[in-house]
Phi, psi and omega in degrees: 000137178278123180250174174303327178299326173303314181293318175300318183289332169295313176296323173298317178303317181296314172303322178301312181302316181295325180293316185293318182292322176300312185308321185264008184270094180286353174280348180255117182303329184252038180299327179288325179292324179295313180299319177300302184305307183288330173302318174295313180300318179291323178299314187295320181286323182278315184249003187303326182296344190244352188273336178085165190296315184300316184283323175296322175302314170310311179302316174306310178302316179299317184291320178296326178291312180307319182288314178304323187266006176072030187281350181263150181215160175293146171240165175222066188281156182286135177233268173243162186279158173303326178290326172299313183294318177300321185294311179301318181294319180294312178290323189262317184063233185290341178300344176297341183279351181307310180302323179293324182280346186295318191295305175295340180285321178292319184299309185291305182289328176296310179304313176297318179293323178287331178283322191240014169233172181294349174306324180295334185282352173285347172065037181281337188237143174308142186292139178069015176244006186302313181302319183299312178307307189284333171301311174305315183292327178296321178295317179300310175305319182293317181298316180293322178296322176294326177285321178293322189280301186261349178048049174300164173307153183308313186265004190297319176300314184288324178291321170296324172294322178294317178306315182292310183294326174296332183288323182280321171075218184292335180302344183289340179258004178298323177305314184295311179297320180287323168310315176296328175302316185295321177294320178295323179297314179295322178293335182279355178085018179296319183293326176297322181292307178306315185293322183290321177292325179295317178299325180288329184269317184276132178293139181305145178078000179277088187291321183297311178302323184293310176301326175296311175302321176299313184287322174288329174294325175297316181296314187288318178296322179298312176304321184283317190259354170085002183200137176289335178293327181281319178296323189303312184300328189281311184284336174294316182281340177280311193229310184310301185278305187297321187264301190285313185274308182281321176294305191248004173066031175292157180285124181291329182293314183292315185293318181293310190288306181291336174300316174299317176296327172304314183292331175290338176291328176289332175300326178295339196241017182224141174289345175301327181280061191303319181298330182270314194249326182272316179303315186295322177300320177291321184287333181268000182052045171287146178303313182266113189287345177257018182296325180292319180301316191289330184280341184265348181298317186291344175267316185305309185295309179296322182301318178298315178299320180291320175298316179296318174297323176296322176304314188294311183273341182266320187279350187233036176287000000 
């Protein structure tokens, strides 16, 4: 049976390749730091299930140390020449996007086929992990398509991936770490404290005010923690489950889905979401490092208001 560990191993193999290529890249003055960082990521993904909590915690501390002490640097590995890219662009145009479209198409069609045809009865894939498996399969199919179609240099995809991941740097692992932080906050009882404070302030039976606090709380906690996945466990434990769902009988699917969208509005407005807001500013060499955030606030605030109203009018019909 194909399990989620297979997907972790595949991604870990990619990071391992980045680490090896970084180690031999003498043009990068911080090649050893890059190699160590991506090597630790590979170790966590491939062997994390067997290392135990303590060792995985040490890996996380090591990653934070490498990032915090500035051990990572940008690389500029050889991939394809500018002339080759211009030639492909001229002759193929928008067809160059085909490999990128293969990935979501394979994930969508594969998941639907596995769930709604006799294929699913074969039990080849771990339950509720179908989309992850087909997403990885789509990436492999896209990679094979690239090699057969464009015939790039043998290491070009890996080198280009390394160039991109080095440009993003440590911020690439923020979503995973912040999501884990949300679980830690929830386990520490932060949600219970917020829930008790909410009950003390909001009059009993006032659904709208509770929804308002939930939506704004999702956005604010996301701004503090940098990721809606980190904020959700806290706000769900504080308000979403005990008050909106159990107390007022709200629809869990609507509250959960639109609540996450409310959190994403906070993502648009915080420098803590470095991989979304600070890294693009650096890659685009903007003079204002908060320029991306400033442009997004005008969209985020009205969208947050709409999400709050959607929860109120849809979840309690």
